[in-house]
C-alpha positions in Angstrom: 27.8 63.8 14.4 30.4 63.4 11.4 30.6 61.3 8.6 30.9 58.2 10.2 28.7 58.8 12.8 26.1 55.4 12.1 28.7 53.3 11.3 30.9 54.1 14.5 27.4 53.9 16.5 26.5 50.5 15.6 30.4 48.8 15.6 30.8 50.3 19.2 27.6 49.0 20.6 25.8 52.7 20.9 22.2 51.4 21.7 24.0 49.6 24.7 25.4 52.7 26.0 22.0 55.2 25.4 20.9 52.1 28.1 23.6 52.3 30.2 22.4 56.5 30.2 18.7 55.5 30.8 19.6 52.9 33.7 21.8 55.6 35.3 19.3 58.4 34.8 15.9 56.8 36.0 16.8 54.2 38.5 18.0 56.5 41.0 15.5 58.8 40.1 12.9 56.0 40.7 14.4 54.9 43.9 13.9 58.8 44.9 10.6 59.1 44.1 9.5 55.8 46.1 11.8 56.8 49.3 10.6 60.1 49.4 7.1 59.4 49.0 6.7 55.8 50.8 9.1 56.6 53.8 9.6 60.2 54.5 6.0 61.0 53.1 6.8 63.8 51.2 4.0 65.7 49.2 4.8 66.0 45.2 5.7 69.2 45.5 9.0 68.6 47.5 9.6 65.5 45.3 9.7 67.9 42.0 12.3 70.2 44.3 13.9 67.1 45.0 14.4 65.7 42.1 15.2 68.8 40.0 17.8 69.2 43.4 19.3 65.8 42.9 20.4 66.4 39.2 21.0 70.6 39.9 18.8 71.1 36.9 17.0 74.6 36.9 15.3 74.0 34.0 13.1 71.7 35.6 12.6 73.3 38.8 11.6 76.8 36.8 9.3 74.0 34.9 8.0 72.8 38.1 7.8 76.2 39.6 5.4 77.7 37.0 3.4 74.7 36.1 2.6 73.8 39.9 2.1 77.5 40.8 4.0 77.4 44.0 7.2 78.1 46.0 7.5 74.3 47.6 9.5 73.2 44.7 12.0 76.0 45.1 12.4 75.5 48.9 13.3 72.0 48.4 15.6 72.2 45.8 17.9 75.0 47.8 17.9 72.2 50.4 19.2 69.8 48.3 21.3 71.2 45.2 24.1 72.3 48.1 25.0 68.7 49.3 24.8 67.2 46.0 27.2 70.1 44.9 29.7 69.4 47.2 29.1 65.5 46.9 30.0 65.4 43.2 33.1 67.5 44.0 34.3 64.9 46.7 32.9 62.2 44.4 35.0 63.2 41.8 38.1 63.9 43.8 37.8 60.4 45.0 37.5 59.1 41.7 40.7 61.1 40.5 42.5 59.4 43.7 41.7 55.8 42.9 42.0 56.0 39.2 45.5 57.8 38.7 47.0 55.2 41.1 49.0 52.6 39.9 48.0 50.0 42.3 44.2 50.3 41.1 44.9 47.5 39.2 46.5 45.0 41.8 43.8 46.0 44.2 40.9 45.2 42.2 41.7 43.1 39.2 45.1 41.1 40.6 43.9 41.6 44.4 47.8 41.9 45.3 48.7 43.8 48.6 44.5 44.5 49.6 45.7 45.6 52.9 48.8 47.6 52.4 47.0 49.5 49.5 44.0 50.4 51.6 46.4 51.6 54.3 48.2 53.8 51.9 45.5 55.4 50.1 43.6 56.2 53.6 46.7 57.8 54.6 46.9 60.1 51.8 43.2 60.7 52.1 44.4 61.7 55.6 47.1 64.2 54.3 45.2 65.9 51.6 47.8 64.2 48.9 
């Protein structure tokens, strides 16, 4: 939003970033629906609560609860939400630990001292450093 927004959007492949966002959003959601319906045999009310909880979206939960006139989505949301919140915190910490290390470049790009880095990485995890 600004003077050169459109030019920057076109120059920096803005449409590709929008597609990436759609893929990141809809692929896990589609997998969640398919697995919960066909593997775990959950009904639609439970799936709506799980979808809202997995994206930590209370607005979607409020809409679904009012639209469906049921408390089942609330129960499913309450089951999933704490796990997702804790998982986000842990993943964020692991990503910070991974990306702030200078050895990250060597590990994934040059593949130098892979074993040595893995040992130091997991020893830092155990010590909480």
